[in-house]
N, C-alpha and C positions, 0 to 999 in steps of 0.2 A: 504494501500500500503505498509506502515512504516513497520507491522510485516514483511512480507515477504524479505522484503530486509534488515532485522536485523539475521532474520533467517539465509540468505542467510550467511551473516555476520559473523556472528558466525559460521558457520558451515566452513566457510575458514579459519578464524582463529583458532579453531581446528584444523582442517588436515593440520595445517601448523604448531603445535603447535606438533602434532604425527612425522609429517615428521622430527621435528628437535631431537624427543627423541631417544638418545642413545640405542643401542642392549640391550635388558636382555641378562644377562649374565644366562647362564644356567651350573648350575655344576653335575652330575654325582655323585652320591654315593656308586656308585658298580663300583668297578672294569673290571667288566668281560662284565657290558656293555660298559665300556668306549672302553675299546679295539677293541670291536665290531666293535662299533661307528668310533671308528680310524680307522681300517681296513678299512669299506667300505669306509671311505673319505678321505684316504689315509693322515692321518693328524696323528704327537704327541700326545699324554695325559700329558695333563697338571695334576699332580698329588699331592694335597696339604694336608698336615697333619696336625692339628691345635688340639690346648686346647684352643678356643674358650671362657672360660671363667675362667683359671688361668695363661696363659703366654702372657706375655706381648709382645715379639716381633712376636708371633700369631696374637695379636689381630691391633698389630700398621700394619703391613701387609695386614690384611685384610683390614683395613682401608684407608692406604695409597695408597693400589696397587690394590688389586683385584675388593672391591668396588664403583672406578673411574671408570664414562663413558669412560675416556681416554683408559683403561685397558682393555673393554668391546670391544671397537672398532679394538683394536690390534688383541686382541684373538680370535673375530669371523670366520675369516678366515684360523685361524693357528693354532688353537690348538682344541681339544676334552677333555673338563676340568674336574676333577673331586676332590672331596673335600671329605676330612676323619675326622673328628672332634672326638676332646674326652672330652668332658666338665666333668669336677670334680662336681660342685655343681648340687643338685638334679633336683632342680626345670629347670636345661638344660639339663636335659638327655635326650638321645634321644631313640625313637623305639626299643625296641630289637633290630628287624629285620634289621635297622642301625647300631647299634651299633657293630652286628654279622660284617653286610658288611664290618664297618669298620675297624675291628680285623684279617679280612682274608686278605685285604688289607696290615695293620701292618704287618703280619706275611711274609707279601711277599716283601714289600719295606721300613717297618723301622723295622727291625729287631734291634738296637740299641734304638728305643725309642727318636730319635731326633725331639724334637720341635721348630720351624717349620719346617720342609722337605718341599721341592719341588723337585718332580723327574720328570725327563723329559722323557717319554718311547717314542721309537718306536713304529706303528703302531701293531708291533710284539711283544712288549712287553719287547723288549729289553732296559734297562737301561742304557739312553744318559748320564745323567748329575744328579746331586743332588748339593742345595741350599736350602739355608732360608734366612732369612729375610736381605733385603739390604737395606740401605737408599737412599733418593732422589727419593718417588714417582711415579708413572706410567709411565712416559717417561723414567725415565733410567732404573726401571725394564723392560720395553719394551725392552731396546737397548742390554741391559746383555740378557731377552733370544733371541733375533736375533743373541745375538753374539753364546750362544749356538748350537740356529739350524746352523748357517753356519760352527760349527766349528762341525758337525757329521759326 
């Protein structure tokens, strides 16, 4: 009798823990696919250009904002997310196909080579705003992005 009760208790605890887990943040690495998803869902694209292993503000933006559960919760119903990374260390190199996709996105949206660069695009691909690192963590960044969306 103890085993079934223990098993049921463990199952309920696992279900409760899963219910509290924030949504996983899914990032596109293909601008065309991100825009197609944005058009289908009528959401803007949040495209991020980063140098994940050499750009200190890029690393800070990722750690302080994009990796936080608060940002995942905020972004899940507001944006289609796209990340284009340009690592320099050999051990961090991306697959050639992904590197090509990042280069194509940069040719369209980041001709200046700015890092980090955050670009908000309409579902049709029109640039609505450009930004970079902003201190204050996910709450401040979420507020800033909300202001950018209402200004459009």
